[in-house]
Steps between C-alpha positions, in 0.01 A plus 500: 500500500626817677318759704625812680359679798546654844456289814190634671475245784690195623205275582708208631869408529646175632851579613595133516426399140461858355152437356335839457163639400513855365239750386656681206365817331536459123391827337154549649421140595619284789639148442568237762851360441631181669846352513833496686646837587785650694536857630184640344333803656181694445541760217773303326473512121536143372491308175361144530532211263246215520145413405142567601341209689156439649522389864197295610460704819663839439409546131719652230868558599828573323739220594853631444815290463737800515494872556733799494499841658457798269666822602239776518413661166300805605628801697257450787585129527873576499465764770313251724754230420798714605329629814387155606831324452778756584534573871509872570355601163140620524252572225597865484867420425398219263279744306794741475716222348236397246416864411874563441586198287165378356532186288876474567448474878582128532808525274628805693456314830680190369777646282542873579425537870726809531222708327272423795698734728322790333160378635381666819462253787769251390840429655778246435349226723155527338646504150711194574205309641287594200766396243566171680130419521424570132806308383422206724138491387591517137768227536264276694209523260728479202637180650151365571398574142814327367433188712133489406596391145616173659163444671638600839227660711535849631520374859788262424670763279480753780648245741787445257557874466502545880762226533722581202459876456540739212730265306230231473454528124871482427542203737205317346631556147845378599396201714135454598589193706677719752151615612463167679772610740306814589146358515496145644131456442537567126422195290781376272255447215402870509864606482572239234230648280681836517826325412345331201347822369834678543667224295716355776649162392351182653842398628571837664684441834262713709197333343626150565616569860176669602291241319671214688445673838135549405471135396644361821265723701201369304606138537560535875173682570343172613710469814827373352824672589688357202442343160672226306739665252371297205140610573610864532680480164193347332273768641739780394537367144126543454485834684802666338497326157875425498687166502615306806867606454405868538296421812778286658752772434275762663442274805876459539538879480232553770671244723833679465322827593351319806146578386433126463647204685528139387507211747502129424210325676432132439751503213312786324607858445247720683488873434418749780430867493754685719252590778366146536843343502645738757189479722527121511874534561441743794240266652728197466794686656291608802351152550833319478670746737226446753529119477869524596421657835416305813257579782526352845195542716497366855220286641305499176305184591394659827390816322293302250340308793431833674313659207311177445369512856439877498285469186338174611621333179617142466772554239580199276855392434465650156406838642772485767753422226378800297535739797842359589621527137387861466664615825823301450584633148573840355264423211225234492177408324173356626264382227174310503141502387190620686435361844860391559569754771716767332336781702539306826872472429526874435321575830732271695809649335379850592437395862853360530656809340310722746606276791863539380443879460592472129355772277326375186281617217211310341424574134313375188495595133156663491274707724237227530762235579649729765157562649424130515819409685440792736157362578621140550805585712382814679827670397549785256614396153623736233489476124841460339446837330444673836780307671755598234346842438459437130307785343464715185634243259372371165420134574569417136853646504686196623839663434420779743359244743830315490699794637230648723636612839287337769482572871728260697319262732613575857336208675705193579246256352272536196209258458346497148159338455329411168845478339367320188378844384845660500655548158869540414508882497323530837718230656803685370379810684444302815853356503634854444321599818629222724841507667743207513390454864123510426333165563254415220196270548302430186148352521278409205315234302723411208205339317301823479494700177844651428560871533337735245844644422785301350674224690434201719685609813357275771496193280855558368646543847334186626609297192861612548499302829730765646272664755377298800137427407217330687204383293186461711292207390276416796148649492393576856183381668280803445616546140462132428125541549483749214424354159642822347844430651490123444407545134747782447772253600351241270518744212860588585581128498351464151174335617152613398293665773223301668171679558241417765132600499473578875703553817769681306652842438572421134217485247488436126210617284523351147384715210458435125541849355663831583157659531397238756826559691431877521141428604619273786741771621222761484254292700758408759589867550137617490348270768617141519823556699330723757224242555763227548749670730563822693722749317533861386471426131682824401801459731530128568453365147752516219456376143828371351540432127797398282451781244410866455313467173212278373161464667664330797778760529526772759373780276162350417450324832560830686229668296258216582582491872504879538141513373401226753686614811519873446233607249433857392313696766382855568677480836840414353715734286683365202735615223566354159861513371621318187176295479534383862254595769646560846231503765503561874546163687669345198777251575815607315866406465809714444666359188829694485756597762449864599789587729394861546138451601459632854270378778480525878444242777427629846658832429818359344565563128624235260566471128432219258202306373604181322389269224253252650368711788124453530261762640151650482383830358378692804391822328503689172534878478368577150537880545874480570547187289642288779433153628598341831594136549547330835761221498525242782238680710755771591670668201280767344653599165393785275492463120439767240262386222794502254677239724220247481677282244716394800191321638307197376187346637591195713185302557690260271878498478751280320664215692837668440376814678384288795850382592590566865134547592236286672123535482236334711284397202616449143312435177721353229356475144702254289340419165730586214801715418849529348643151561855610582357718775293221657772341713524292814657772711232749385231264629697426816554872571128575449393215732735612776351854505179375663480471880139396577339398173601442138242448225632401158255550215557362152643207306657199676712417194662842508578458870664164431691654209641763737619232741687330217649821359844592648576751222562812715759338724770509232644848526846543354724656763860489606490557879536133594817461283650824632448381858671168429791663316564751778476235773764281345717782367705520819 
């Protein structure tokens, strides 16, 4: 179904995902049109293709799948169009043009611009601008219309046109797969549909090469940096519908072009995408070069004894060994579970560096992890993004990330906390920032969840046995009193947790149904926790859950808890965007990196709000469509309403999102879920987020299943092998 009309009002536009609500005048009636748009303005004449739908809240709407701009058809519309779009040409001059050429106006502007010199008010510059604008507009919308036949949306088509230019149609007809080189976010299957409709052969070189790159990206989405060649071939046979010989030949071609790399690991051919292979290679080279350098530090034992006395700490031999190892090597690792003294070691190392007048920098992968280490050490810690000045980059473009120019680290020593969260691409940027003389101290719990991005950096470096590593095993006195910490270590050792009924900081509430589990969470949040212990329920409590969807996922739990802790009130403003209600006092989380978002602290201006930052909505300005969120009790950040898809409610968050954070009180519902997701290190990570109290609600059998499930620890990577090869190469 098609409708035409003039845009009367743009009711809503989300610049992040392009979702738009338009009021369109169609003859004498007004129609609400909804869909994705790009570069649409009031008074634009548009043709929409879609269907009428009945929204349960907003009533009848026209939901369009594509649209195209119609050049004005009436004299008055054309006069306005020229005056509105051509700089220096007002309505009077535009009227002169239309009066002179009538129905031929557009053709004259596009093909015979010399005739325009006879019109009063025009000169060479204005005529050139007018001709260029009309030709560009025609080419763009002609391109968009051409691409729409392949079910490519107007937004994506416009993005393609902006990247490729006026030759888009010719390029697509000749080789649609070349679009993947211009638009990295374009899905191979979309382009392949164009290729099929244009009659491109299944064994076409461009089709096979791009299909294999797409396949390896899909296979390695789950944290792997490489894939077994046999598995890649099997996947590609199904995807590309050609035989294994064609696939093998294409893989060989891509290897020769250095777009793919093949390395033999455990007697198997493993295939890497170029960026992953080179990132691991860069990391391995930096690590090995650092291990070949020696450090001699005088009176180290005396310095360790000094900081022990200054901090009134009786350091164990294990801790002394960790401090000595870190300060005596150009690169070192300290790993261990909760309560084993990692923070104490960092503090002591910092004290010795300051005593020696050595400059250092303390950093962590995320804002919350950096804030936590700042609080525990009393020293400023930076995020890796801020330290390396990484900004304005597409996080999904790993090829660009590979070659990104980072700020060199000037300090003599870099101390990295929460290193289990660092993926291959970020570690590659870190090693680009360090100098050959920079001392690197890596601290982290190797048994935590692996990084969200691809790779297993901390684990691979430890397994290579190349870097001096101290594993802390002793749980210290205060921590040994915590059933949370004791049982977290039990889980990590493959033992089922033991629950007490009193004198404990770890509780288990068994439930028989999902509904009962939600009811238990609701009653704990409503009144039971506050009657049992002293806490600020909104700020001190965090609900963690393995999943986003289902009744025990973040989406539904956030709705439930929002209505309990921050219900609708006449005293609180709220706004509804994309079926989500954002209300003053709501607890929210930033879910994408926004490198450009500005904020100030004590008069100093900074940029960057990052994925995982948690804050509270302080105020909502409905008149100016703005909302203000305060992060970490100091960073007040302004959001336009069309930026709110960057925020999610965070009364409940996933365990993955909690990495690098600690919370005083944690509720952990574990009842059911996708079995491959329910792993030992997921449970271990969740348990170690709680400082004062952890309450697990759900099914004991599922908890035990998680302890037994080691599934997620088996990422396929090549860093360990590259480290070993480089070490023994000379």
